[in-house]
C-alpha positions as CSV (number, residue, x, y, z in Angstrom):
1,M,-4.0,56.5,-82.8
2,T,-4.2,52.8,-83.0
3,D,-3.9,50.7,-86.1
4,H,-6.9,48.5,-84.7
5,A,-10.8,49.9,-85.1
6,A,-12.6,50.2,-81.3
7,P,-15.9,48.6,-80.9
8,Q,-18.9,50.8,-81.6
9,G,-20.1,52.8,-78.4
10,A,-16.9,52.5,-77.1
11,S,-15.2,55.2,-74.7
12,F,-13.2,57.9,-76.1
13,I,-10.1,56.6,-74.2
14,D,-10.4,53.3,-75.9
15,R,-11.1,54.4,-79.3
16,Y,-7.8,56.7,-79.3
17,F,-5.6,53.8,-77.5
18,G,-7.2,50.8,-79.0
19,L,-7.5,49.6,-75.5
20,T,-10.5,46.4,-76.8
21,A,-8.6,45.6,-79.7
22,S,-5.4,45.5,-78.2
23,G,-6.8,42.8,-75.6
24,T,-6.6,45.1,-72.4
25,T,-8.7,47.8,-70.3
26,V,-7.7,50.8,-68.3
27,R,-7.9,49.1,-65.3
28,T,-5.0,46.7,-66.9
29,E,-3.5,49.8,-67.9
30,V,-3.5,51.7,-65.0
31,I,-1.9,49.0,-62.8
32,A,0.8,48.4,-65.9
33,G,2.1,52.0,-65.4
34,V,2.2,52.2,-62.0
35,T,4.4,48.8,-62.0
36,T,6.5,50.4,-64.6
37,F,6.8,53.8,-62.4
38,L,7.8,51.7,-59.3
39,T,10.3,49.8,-61.4
40,M,12.3,53.0,-62.9
41,V,11.2,55.8,-60.3
42,Y,14.9,55.4,-58.6
43,I,16.1,57.3,-61.5
44,V,14.7,60.9,-59.6
45,F,16.9,59.7,-56.6
46,V,19.8,58.6,-59.0
47,N,20.4,61.2,-61.5
48,P,20.7,64.2,-59.4
49,T,23.2,62.5,-57.5
50,I,25.2,61.9,-60.8
51,L,24.5,65.2,-62.3
52,S,25.4,67.1,-59.4
53,A,29.0,65.8,-59.7
54,A,29.1,68.0,-63.0
55,G,28.3,71.1,-60.7
56,M,24.5,70.9,-61.5
57,D,22.0,72.1,-58.9
58,K,21.0,69.1,-57.4
59,G,17.0,70.5,-56.8
60,A,16.6,71.8,-60.7
61,V,17.8,68.1,-61.9
62,F,15.5,66.6,-59.6
63,V,12.7,68.7,-61.3
64,A,14.4,68.5,-64.6
65,T,14.0,64.5,-64.3
66,C,10.5,64.2,-63.3
67,V,9.4,66.5,-66.1
68,A,11.6,65.0,-68.5
69,A,10.2,61.6,-67.8
70,A,6.7,63.1,-67.7
71,V,6.4,65.1,-70.8
72,S,8.5,62.3,-72.8
73,S,6.4,59.8,-71.5
74,L,3.4,61.4,-72.4
75,V,4.7,62.1,-75.9
76,M,5.2,58.5,-76.5
77,G,2.3,57.5,-75.1
78,L,-0.3,59.9,-76.9
79,Y,1.5,60.4,-80.3
80,A,3.4,56.8,-80.8
81,N,0.5,54.5,-78.6
82,Y,3.2,52.5,-77.5
83,P,3.3,51.2,-73.6
84,V,7.0,52.5,-73.5
85,A,8.1,54.9,-70.4
86,L,10.9,57.4,-70.7
87,A,13.2,59.2,-68.3
88,P,17.0,60.3,-68.5
89,G,19.0,57.2,-69.3
90,M,21.5,55.5,-66.9
91,G,25.0,55.3,-68.4
92,L,24.3,58.3,-70.7
93,N,23.9,60.4,-67.2
94,A,27.4,59.2,-66.1
95,F,29.1,59.8,-69.6
96,F,27.6,63.5,-69.4
97,A,29.1,63.9,-65.7
98,F,32.3,61.9,-65.7
99,T,33.6,61.6,-69.4
100,V,32.0,64.8,-71.0
101,V,32.4,67.1,-67.7
102,L,34.6,66.0,-65.5
103,T,37.4,64.4,-68.1
104,Y,37.0,66.7,-71.2
105,K,36.8,69.4,-69.2
106,Y,33.4,70.6,-71.0
107,S,31.0,72.9,-68.9
108,W,27.7,71.1,-68.1
109,Q,26.2,74.0,-70.0
110,Q,28.1,72.7,-73.2
111,A,27.4,69.1,-72.3
112,L,23.6,69.8,-72.5
113,A,24.4,71.7,-75.8
114,A,25.6,68.5,-77.1
115,V,22.5,66.2,-75.8
116,F,20.4,68.7,-77.8
117,C,22.5,68.2,-80.9
118,S,22.3,64.7,-80.3
119,G,18.9,64.6,-80.5
120,V,18.6,66.9,-83.4
121,L,20.5,64.1,-85.4
122,F,18.6,61.6,-83.9
123,F,15.4,63.2,-85.0
124,L,17.0,63.5,-88.7
125,I,18.2,60.0,-89.2
126,S,14.5,58.9,-87.9
127,V,12.4,61.3,-89.9
128,F,14.9,60.6,-93.2
129,R,14.8,56.8,-92.3
130,L,18.7,56.7,-92.0
131,R,18.7,55.0,-88.7
132,E,18.0,51.4,-89.9
133,Y,21.0,51.6,-92.3
134,V,23.1,53.3,-89.3
135,I,22.1,50.3,-86.9
136,N,22.6,47.5,-89.3
137,A,26.3,48.6,-90.5
138,I,27.5,48.6,-86.8
139,P,28.4,45.0,-86.0
140,L,26.3,43.4,-83.4
141,N,29.0,42.3,-81.2
142,L,30.3,45.9,-80.6
143,K,26.7,46.9,-79.7
144,L,26.4,44.3,-77.2
145,A,30.2,45.3,-76.1
146,I,29.1,49.0,-75.5
147,S,26.0,48.4,-73.4
148,A,28.3,45.8,-71.3
149,G,31.0,48.6,-71.0
150,V,28.5,51.2,-69.9
151,G,27.8,48.7,-67.4
152,L,30.9,48.2,-66.3
153,F,31.4,52.1,-66.3
154,L,28.7,52.3,-64.0
155,G,30.2,49.6,-61.8
156,I,33.3,51.2,-61.0
157,I,31.6,54.6,-60.5
158,A,29.1,53.0,-57.9
159,L,31.7,51.5,-56.5
160,E,34.2,55.0,-56.2
161,Q,31.2,56.8,-54.7
162,A,31.0,54.2,-51.9
163,K,34.6,54.3,-51.3
164,I,34.6,50.2,-51.9
165,V,37.2,51.4,-54.7
166,V,40.0,54.0,-53.9
167,D,42.8,55.3,-56.3
168,H,46.3,53.9,-55.2
169,P,49.9,55.2,-56.4
170,V,51.3,52.1,-57.4
171,T,48.0,49.9,-58.6
172,L,45.8,52.8,-59.9
173,V,42.9,51.1,-57.8
174,T,42.5,49.2,-54.4
175,L,40.0,48.1,-52.1
176,G,38.8,50.9,-49.6
177,S,37.9,50.5,-45.9
178,L,35.0,47.9,-45.4
179,R,34.9,49.2,-42.3
180,E,33.4,52.5,-42.8
181,P,29.2,52.4,-42.8
182,A,28.8,54.2,-46.1
183,A,30.8,51.2,-47.9
184,V,28.8,48.7,-45.8
185,L,25.5,49.8,-46.5
186,C,26.4,50.3,-50.4
187,L,26.9,46.4,-50.4
188,V,23.8,45.8,-48.2
189,G,21.6,48.1,-50.3
190,F,23.1,46.1,-53.4
191,V,22.0,42.8,-52.0
192,A,18.9,43.7,-50.9
193,I,17.9,45.3,-54.4
194,A,19.3,42.3,-56.1
195,A,17.2,39.7,-53.7
196,L,14.2,41.9,-54.0
197,N,14.2,42.0,-57.8
198,S,15.0,38.1,-58.0
199,R,11.7,37.7,-56.1
200,N,10.2,40.2,-58.3
201,I,9.3,42.3,-55.5
202,L,7.4,45.3,-57.0
203,G,9.8,48.5,-56.8
204,G,12.4,46.3,-55.4
205,T,15.2,49.0,-56.6
206,L,13.5,52.0,-54.8
207,I,12.7,49.6,-51.7
208,G,16.6,49.1,-51.5
209,I,17.7,52.7,-51.8
210,L,15.1,53.7,-49.3
211,V,16.0,51.2,-46.7
212,V,19.7,51.8,-46.4
213,T,18.7,55.7,-46.6
214,L,16.9,55.1,-43.5
215,I,19.4,53.0,-41.9
216,G,21.9,55.8,-42.4
217,L,19.5,58.0,-40.3
218,P,20.7,57.5,-36.5
219,L,24.3,56.7,-38.1
220,G,24.7,60.1,-39.2
221,L,25.0,59.6,-42.7
222,T,21.6,60.5,-43.9
223,T,20.0,64.2,-42.8
224,Y,16.2,64.2,-42.6
225,T,15.0,66.7,-44.3
226,G,11.1,66.0,-44.9
227,V,9.3,64.3,-47.2
228,V,7.0,66.6,-48.9
229,S,7.3,70.1,-50.3
230,A,6.8,72.3,-53.1
231,P,9.1,71.5,-56.0
232,P,12.4,73.3,-56.3
233,S,13.1,76.1,-58.8
234,L,14.2,74.7,-62.3
235,A,15.8,78.0,-63.2
236,P,19.5,77.0,-62.4
237,T,19.1,74.4,-65.4
238,F,16.5,75.7,-67.6
239,L,17.7,76.9,-71.1
240,Q,21.3,77.0,-70.0
241,L,22.6,75.4,-73.1
242,D,26.3,76.5,-74.3
243,F,27.1,75.9,-77.8
244,S,30.0,77.8,-77.9
245,A,32.1,74.7,-78.4
246,L,30.3,73.2,-81.2
247,A,33.1,73.5,-83.9
248,E,35.6,71.5,-81.8
249,Q,36.3,68.3,-83.1
250,T,36.1,66.7,-79.3
251,F,32.7,68.4,-79.1
252,L,31.6,66.7,-82.2
253,I,32.9,63.0,-80.8
254,V,30.8,63.8,-77.8
255,V,27.7,64.3,-79.8
256,F,28.1,61.5,-81.7
257,S,28.6,59.4,-78.9
258,F,25.3,60.8,-77.1
259,L,23.9,59.8,-80.6
260,F,25.4,56.3,-80.7
261,I,24.3,55.2,-77.3
262,D,20.9,56.7,-77.5
263,V,20.1,54.8,-80.6
264,F,21.0,51.5,-80.0
265,D,19.8,51.7,-76.3
266,N,16.5,53.0,-77.7
267,A,16.4,50.2,-80.6
268,G,16.9,47.4,-77.9
269,T,14.4,48.8,-75.6
270,L,11.8,49.4,-78.3
271,I,12.2,45.9,-79.9
272,G,12.3,44.2,-76.7
273,V,9.5,45.6,-75.4
274,T,7.4,45.4,-78.0
275,H,8.1,41.7,-78.6
276,R,7.4,40.8,-75.6
277,A,4.0,42.8,-75.6
278,G,3.2,40.9,-78.8
279,L,3.5,44.1,-80.7
280,L,5.6,43.4,-83.8
281,N,4.0,42.2,-86.9
282,E,4.3,39.1,-88.8
283,K,7.7,40.1,-90.3
284,G,9.0,41.1,-87.1
285,E,8.8,44.7,-87.9
286,L,7.7,47.5,-85.4
287,P,4.3,49.2,-86.8
288,R,4.5,53.0,-85.9
289,M,8.4,52.6,-85.6
290,R,8.7,56.3,-87.2
291,Q,6.6,57.8,-84.7
292,A,8.3,55.8,-81.6
293,L,11.9,57.2,-82.9
294,I,10.6,60.9,-83.2
295,S,9.3,60.6,-79.8
296,D,12.4,59.2,-78.5
297,S,14.5,62.1,-80.2
298,F,12.1,64.8,-78.6
299,A,12.7,63.1,-75.5
300,A,16.5,64.0,-76.0
301,M,15.8,67.6,-77.4
302,F,13.1,68.3,-74.7
303,G,15.4,67.0,-71.8
304,S,18.4,69.1,-72.3
305,L,16.5,72.3,-72.7
306,I,15.4,71.9,-68.7
307,G,18.5,70.6,-67.7
308,T,19.2,66.9,-68.0
309,S,21.2,64.5,-69.6
310,T,19.5,62.6,-72.3
311,T,16.1,61.2,-72.1
312,T,15.6,57.6,-73.8
313,S,13.2,54.8,-73.1
314,Y,13.5,52.7,-70.3
315,I,13.7,48.8,-70.7
316,E,12.0,48.8,-67.0
317,S,8.8,49.3,-69.3
318,A,8.9,45.5,-69.7
319,S,7.7,45.3,-66.2
320,G,4.7,46.9,-67.1
321,V,3.9,44.9,-70.1
322,A,4.4,41.7,-68.3
323,A,1.8,43.4,-65.7
324,G,-0.6,43.4,-69.0
325,G,0.2,47.1,-70.4
326,R,-0.3,47.0,-74.4
327,T,-0.9,50.5,-75.2
328,G,0.3,54.1,-74.6
329,L,-1.9,54.7,-71.9
330,M,0.3,52.7,-69.7
331,A,2.7,55.6,-70.8
332,V,0.8,58.2,-69.8
333,V,-0.2,56.6,-66.5
334,V,3.7,56.8,-65.7
335,A,3.6,60.5,-67.1
336,L,1.1,61.6,-64.7
337,L,3.1,59.6,-61.8
338,F,6.1,61.2,-62.4
339,L,4.5,65.0,-62.2
340,L,3.3,63.7,-58.9
341,A,6.9,62.6,-58.0
342,L,7.7,66.4,-58.2
343,F,6.4,67.4,-54.9
344,F,8.8,64.5,-53.1
345,A,12.0,66.7,-53.7
346,P,13.1,66.6,-49.7
347,L,13.1,62.6,-49.8
348,A,14.9,62.3,-52.8
349,G,17.6,65.0,-51.2
350,M,17.8,63.0,-48.3
351,V,19.3,60.1,-50.4
352,P,23.0,59.9,-49.8
353,A,25.7,58.7,-52.4
354,Y,25.9,55.2,-51.1
355,A,22.6,54.5,-51.6
356,S,22.6,55.5,-55.2
357,A,25.3,53.9,-55.4
358,A,23.8,50.6,-54.6
359,A,21.5,50.9,-57.3
360,L,23.8,52.0,-59.7
361,L,25.5,49.2,-58.9
362,Y,22.8,46.7,-59.6
363,V,22.2,48.6,-63.0
364,A,25.6,48.0,-64.0
365,C,24.8,44.2,-63.2
366,L,22.1,44.3,-65.8
367,M,23.6,46.1,-68.4
368,T,26.8,44.0,-68.4
369,R,24.7,40.6,-69.3
370,G,25.7,41.5,-73.0
371,L,28.8,40.2,-72.8
372,A,27.1,36.4,-72.7
373,E,25.6,36.9,-76.0
374,I,29.0,37.7,-77.7
375,A,30.1,35.6,-80.2
376,W,33.0,33.8,-78.4
377,D,34.4,31.7,-80.8
378,D,35.3,34.3,-83.4
379,V,38.6,36.1,-81.6
380,T,38.0,39.1,-84.8
381,E,34.6,39.8,-83.2
382,Y,35.2,39.4,-79.3
383,A,38.6,40.6,-79.2
384,P,37.4,44.1,-80.2
385,A,34.3,43.8,-78.1
386,V,36.5,42.9,-74.9
387,V,38.7,45.9,-75.6
388,A,35.8,48.1,-75.9
389,A,33.9,46.8,-72.8
390,V,37.1,46.9,-70.7
391,T,38.5,50.5,-71.8
392,M,35.4,52.1,-70.9
393,P,35.8,52.1,-67.1
394,L,39.6,51.7,-67.2
395,T,39.7,55.2,-69.2
396,Y,37.0,56.8,-67.6
397,S,35.4,57.3,-71.0
398,I,32.6,55.7,-72.9
399,A,33.8,57.6,-76.2
400,T,37.0,56.2,-75.6
401,G,35.4,52.7,-75.4
402,I,33.8,53.0,-78.4
403,G,36.6,54.3,-80.2
404,L,39.2,51.5,-79.5
405,G,36.3,49.2,-79.9
406,F,35.8,50.4,-83.9
407,L,39.8,50.9,-84.1
408,T,40.5,47.1,-83.0
409,Y,37.3,46.0,-85.1
410,A,38.4,47.3,-88.5
411,G,42.0,46.4,-87.8
412,A,41.3,42.5,-86.9
413,K,39.0,42.4,-90.0
414,I,41.3,44.0,-92.4
415,V,44.7,42.1,-91.2
416,S,43.0,38.9,-91.1
417,G,41.8,39.4,-94.7
418,R,38.1,39.3,-93.8
419,F,37.5,42.6,-96.0
420,R,34.0,42.2,-96.3
421,E,33.1,42.1,-93.1
422,A,34.4,45.5,-92.2
423,K,31.7,47.6,-93.6
424,P,32.1,51.0,-94.8
425,A,30.4,52.7,-91.7
426,V,32.9,50.6,-89.5
427,V,36.1,51.8,-91.3
428,I,35.0,55.3,-91.9
429,L,34.4,55.6,-87.7
430,A,37.6,53.8,-87.2
431,L,39.4,56.3,-88.9
432,L,37.7,59.1,-87.3
433,F,38.4,57.8,-84.2
434,A,42.1,57.2,-85.0
435,F,42.1,60.7,-86.2
436,K,40.7,62.0,-82.8
437,F,43.2,60.1,-80.9
438,A,46.6,61.1,-83.1
439,T,45.3,64.6,-82.7
440,Q,44.1,64.9,-78.7
């Protein structure tokens, strides 16, 4: 599985993952796997809360989240041999629930079908090597803006869930009551999560969620239902895909949006994590890129089949790499721990909306950092980027933000006479979005 030869007499695990050749050991990979799991396990608490807003069964989504993370991480570890763990992606789950279902009025079953279709397209562009062309054709500043815009979108969702931001008939939104315990505890949880992570406390996000959940017990905001039990049934979401809207224009835009976000999030995660692990070759390229991309596209398809939004590579894998993880064995350890997490459904069910909102707000801050890297010295670059990022939360739609970003980018380049910078792929996408907006 590895590109390096293992020493003679090495164990099967060493030979398969190339541990010695990669300068690591089983013990180091196990520690790295545990570290990664603790930094990303918050998803088993947050994902069911978000997808339940779309009408999905919370218990079934909990199981789907754990199983999707376990199986996908296992495939990445055994097939691609990379220290990269996967789980249902933040941002993608919000797009699924709040844009596709609540805004576009598709059923969650149809939304699952859109996730599956995006996974199939991701698989095809990975196998036929079209992905590099697609990624290179999209301007860097729009990529950064999309990531930041998703972060802002998560932020307003988190603030709304905790009732810190509420609707207003005149100003659209306004401050809620900070005398409400849920709003206060959300802010307490957010500060705790940020502080713990700044001090590099292992599992800081998880600790913050659990602490404010426990504080809510005597206040009647949290109901104790136990800690360990047999996993809930997966039946309510298993193989519930509905392809009846496949020919609709808006549905195709939804599929494209899932694909677009997943492709670029995945690219950034893979390059960032593998660079940190020293796995890029002398040309700065990623060996076994094809296997990694196929693993990720499989994850999206598999997750939709069992009942969750797009499953993708997690940047939290960098925490495991920092702990010494260098091979797919780290991802295998993460997979086994997610299977173990299946038996903690009552604990996940206890987590109230304000606690998961605290974690959501923290993730929003991490994603919004992309704004700092935008080229602020070129108005034709930063103006469309700001439009894309700002309109996502304000229109409650990631797809709308992406569309307006492409429209304004292509328009700014063409009107300013910089035709060469408006690449064909950007112009085509801008025209498609223009048609969508004109006919919706």
